[in-house]
N, C-alpha and C positions, 0 to 999 in steps of 0.2 A: 312555809312558802313565802319567799321575799317578794314584795309589792313592787312593780315597775312604777316610776314616776307619773304615768297615765292610768294608773289603777290596774294593769292589766298583770298577769303572773309572769315573772322572768326567770324563775327558778323553780324547777317542778319538784312534786314529793320526792322524786328521785335523784333530785339535785343537780338536773340536766337545765343548762340554760336553751333557750328558744335556739340561739346560733348552734349550739352543739347537737341538739337534736334535729336541726336543718341538715347538718352533715352526716348524720346517723341514717345510712341507708335501711339498717332495720327497723327505723320508725315509718310509720304511716305519714304520708306527706299530701298535702292540698293546698294548690295555689287557685287564686279566683280573682281576676283583673277586671273591673267594670270601667268603661270611660265613656262619658257624653254628657248628655244633659237632659232635662224633665222635656223639653220641646222636641228633641230630636230622638230621644232614645239613647239606651246605652249598649254599646258593643261590649262582648265578654269574651274571655278566654279563662278556662278552666284546665287544670292538670293535677290529676290525683295520680298518685304512687303507693302500692301497698306492699308492705315485707314479701307477700306471695309471690311479688312480680308482676302482679296486674298492675298495668298503666294504661290511664285513657285521658283523652282530652277532648274539650269541646271548644269550637271557635264560633261565635254569633257576631256578625257584622253586615253592615249594608255594602252592598256591591252595587255597579251600574247594571241597569237591565240591558238584557241582549233582545234583541229583536226591533220591532217596530215602536216599541212603548220608550219613550225617554223617563229619566227618572232613576232612583234607586229602589231596592227591595233589601228587605232581611234575608239571610241564609244563615243556615247552621249547618256546620261539619262536625261530625264526631272522627276524631283521629286517634292513631297509636303512637304516640311520642316514643322516642327510643330511650334506654337508660341515659344514654349522654344527654339527651334533653332534659331529662330529669334533676341529672348531676349539675349540670350546667344553671338551671333554674334554682336549685338551692345553694350552689355557689353564689350566685347575684345576689340572693337576698342576704347571706352573709356579707358579702362584699359591701354592700351598700348599708351594713348595720339596719335591716329593716327591724330586729327589735327594739332599738333605740330610738326610732321615730314616734314623735307624738301621735296620739289618736286621732288628732285633726288638725288640719290646716285649712281654716276657713278666712277667706277676704272679707272684710266689713263691708258693710253697704252694698253688697251684689244679690240681687234679687234670684237670678239665674244665669247660668254660663256653664263652663267646663268643670265637670266633676270626676274624681277618680277615685275609687274604692276597691283597697288591695286588701285582701283576707288571706291569711295564712293558717295553717294547721300544720303543726309538726309534734308526732306524739300525744300528749295530752294537753298541748299549748295551742291557743287559738289567739291570733292578733289581728287586728284591724285597723287600716289607716284611711281616713277618709279626708280629701283633699277638694276644697271648692274655691276655682280661681285663685289658688297659692298653693304653689308645687314647690317642695323643698328640691335642691339639687339631687338627692339620691332617687326621687321618684321620677325624676327626668332620664335620670341614668337607667333605672329599672325599665322604664318604657322603651328606652331604644333597644334595649336586651330582649324584650318580650317581643317586639318588632322583630329583629333578626332572627331569632331563636324558634318562635312559635308561630307567627303571622305570616311573614314574607314566604315562608316554604310552602305555605298550604293555600296561596290565593287562588292559583289555577283550579285546584281542588275544590275549595269553597264556590268559586263562580260557576262550576259543574254541578253542585250541589242543588237540591229541593229548595223551593223559597219556604220561608218561615214566616207566617203574617203574624205580626205584632201590631196591636195599635201604639199611635204615637205616645210619647213620654211614658211608656213602659218599661221597666227593667226587664230583661230578658229572664227566662226561667235560669235559677243558679245552678250550681251543683249540687246543692242540697237538696233541691226539688227533682223528682223523678221527670226525666227527659221525654218530651213528646217525639215516641219513634213507634 
């Protein structure tokens, strides 16, 4: 197995690169995007697609409260992405060359601020990119695609979903953990 510059596998035992695995719809695929900070919490989008055709998504983010109380609250929405959503997300990751990004982009001398953690699994390859107050152009491009493809079309459904209570500065439950349903 060939090593990537940041220590993560670039070529699998079968000889496929992460980019090739991302484009292969017969390979399992999981994408997780967390954005926020320790003070205000992390919003999260996950997308999972299995070769069996099973596809699921979860969106956790703050929304404006409805009613007499001002402020925001955490909401969680499970949704069923389309096959086209999955194809576009896989394609976006290849387009920005996600596999070639460094594992970390950390701004020096910043105690806290905005962070993005993007994790991709395709086939038997996992790659994570952590950005802390330093964001390569590719991550900005990916953020826009996530908003257009996965978040914006579901905001009304999210606002109507049940409240999720999360303590401040807590990362929401990830796709790797059982969801509280």
